[in-house]
C-alpha positions in Angstrom: 1.7 -4.2 -15.7 1.5 -6.6 -18.7 4.7 -5.3 -20.5 7.7 -6.6 -19.1 9.8 -3.9 -20.3 7.5 -1.1 -19.2 7.5 -2.9 -15.9 11.4 -2.5 -15.5 11.3 1.1 -16.4 8.5 1.6 -14.0 10.3 0.2 -11.2 13.4 1.8 -11.9 12.2 5.3 -12.0 10.0 4.1 -8.8 13.4 3.2 -7.0 15.3 6.6 -8.2 12.2 8.3 -6.6 12.2 6.6 -3.5 15.9 6.9 -3.1 15.8 11.0 -4.0 12.6 11.7 -1.7 13.8 9.5 1.3 16.3 11.7 2.8 14.2 15.3 2.8 10.9 13.2 4.1 12.9 11.2 6.8 14.1 14.7 8.3 10.6 16.5 7.9 8.4 13.3 9.1 10.8 12.1 11.7 8.4 8.9 11.4 8.0 6.7 14.5 7.1 3.2 13.6 5.4 1.0 16.6 5.1 -2.6 15.8 2.3 -4.7 17.8 3.8 -6.6 20.3 6.9 -4.2 20.5 9.1 -6.3 18.4 10.4 -5.1 15.0 9.6 -7.5 12.1 10.5 -7.4 8.3 7.8 -8.9 6.4 9.1 -11.0 3.2 7.1 -12.7 0.5 3.6 -11.5 -0.4 1.7 -9.5 1.6 -1.8 -7.6 1.6 -1.3 -4.4 3.4 -4.4 -2.6 4.7 -4.3 1.2 6.0 -6.2 4.0 6.9 -6.4 6.7 4.4 -5.5 10.4 6.2 -3.9 12.3 3.4 -2.7 12.2 0.1 0.8 11.5 1.2 -0.1 8.0 2.9 1.7 6.1 0.2 4.8 8.1 1.2 4.1 7.6 4.9 3.9 3.6 4.3 7.1 3.7 2.4 8.9 5.0 5.5 7.5 2.0 7.6 8.5 -0.5 5.0 11.5 0.9 3.2 13.2 -2.4 2.5 10.3 -3.2 0.3 9.2 -1.8 -3.1 5.3 -1.3 -2.3 2.5 -0.9 -5.0 -0.9 0.7 -4.2 -4.3 0.3 -5.4 -5.7 3.6 -6.8 -8.7 4.8 -8.4 -8.6 4.8 -12.0 -9.5 8.6 -12.4 -5.9 9.2 -11.8 -5.1 7.5 -15.1 -7.1 10.2 -17.4 -4.4 10.8 -19.9 -1.0 9.0 -20.7 1.2 11.0 -18.8 -0.7 10.9 -15.6 -1.1 6.9 -16.5 2.9 6.5 -17.0 3.7 8.8 -13.7 1.3 6.8 -11.5 2.7 3.5 -12.8 6.0 5.1 -12.2 5.0 5.0 -8.3 3.9 1.7 -8.2 0.1 2.1 -8.4 -2.6 -0.4 -9.6 -5.9 1.3 -11.2 -9.0 0.1 -9.9 -12.6 1.3 -10.7 -14.4 1.8 -7.7 -17.7 2.0 -8.9 -17.5 -1.3 -11.2 -14.4 -3.2 -9.9 -13.4 -5.8 -12.8 -11.6 -9.0 -13.2 -8.3 -7.2 -14.6 -7.4 -5.1 -11.6 -8.5 -8.3 -9.6 -5.6 -10.4 -11.5 -3.2 -7.9 -11.5 -3.2 -7.1 -7.8 -3.5 -11.4 -7.2 -0.5 -11.7 -9.8 1.5 -9.2 -7.9 0.8 -10.9 -4.6 1.6 -14.3 -6.0 4.9 -12.8 -7.3 5.8 -12.0 -3.7 5.2 -8.2 -3.9 3.4 -5.7 -1.1 0.3 -4.5 -2.5 -1.6 -1.6 -0.2 -5.5 -1.0 -0.2 -6.9 1.6 1.5 -10.4 0.3 2.4 -12.4 3.4 2.2 -11.2 4.6 -1.1 -11.3 7.9 0.0 -9.3 10.4 2.5 -11.2 9.9 5.9 -10.8 12.8 8.6 -12.9 11.1 11.0 -9.7 9.3 12.7 -11.7 6.1 13.6 -8.9 3.8 12.5 -9.0 1.4 9.6 -12.4 0.9 7.9 -13.8 -2.3 7.5 -12.5 -5.4 5.3 -14.2 -5.7 2.0 -15.0 -9.0 0.8 -12.7 -8.6 -2.4 -9.3 -7.7 -0.4 -9.9 -11.0 1.6 -10.6 -12.9 -1.5 -7.5 -11.5 -3.1 -5.5 -12.6 -0.2 -6.9 -15.9 -0.1 -6.5 -16.6 -3.8 -2.9 -15.4 -3.7 -2.3 -17.1 -0.4 -0.4 -14.1 1.4 -1.4 -12.7 4.9 -3.1 -9.2 5.4 -1.2 -6.6 7.5 -3.1 -4.1 9.2 -1.5 -0.7 9.5 -2.8 2.7 11.3 -1.4 6.1 10.4 -1.9 8.5 12.8 -2.2 11.9 11.8 -0.1 14.9 13.1 -1.2 17.4 15.1 1.2 20.0 13.8 3.5 20.5 11.5 6.5 19.9 13.8 4.9 16.7 15.4 6.5 13.2 14.2 4.7 10.9 12.0 3.4 7.5 13.9 2.7 4.5 11.8 1.3 1.5 14.0 2.0 -1.8 12.2 0.0 -4.8 13.3 0.3 -8.3 13.4 -0.2 -10.0 10.0 -3.4 -12.0 9.8 -3.4 -15.3 7.6 -6.5 -15.5 6.0 -6.5 -19.0 5.2 -6.3 -19.9 8.7 -8.9 -17.8 10.0 -11.3 -19.1 7.0 -10.2 -22.5 7.6 -9.2 -23.1 4.1 
């Protein structure tokens, strides 16, 4: 988001959408947020969230768990096929990335958001996974982004609903300090 004026417009629309969608979604999904160690935490500052990808609504599910923050989501550039879609997805707080040939532009945009204190969400698999095996392994690019921005990585597990009337379950793990783990 290079243009400051556009950035403000995107964020205002994003906040409006979140407010309007919150109540119906909360009533339907009735999210149950489980924290590792049993203690609720509110994460502030830059944060790289790594989550499994179980359906198209995963960004919405994560917004329920992190309702107190504006989240950014890394998504495939194919969603930006025309100007209308590009505008719409930017309003939802997405950062495009070319999965086949990831470039420095996406890397810089993600690390800039992280350094600015934003929370950026990455789905490591890059696609919807129906296997329910958990979170895919960390890619080296994700670790490098967190290391360069100096932010922790937070694993989050989304549990698929068994029935339409089941509650949504989001399991938030412990934040991992990449600098400490890498000895940097």
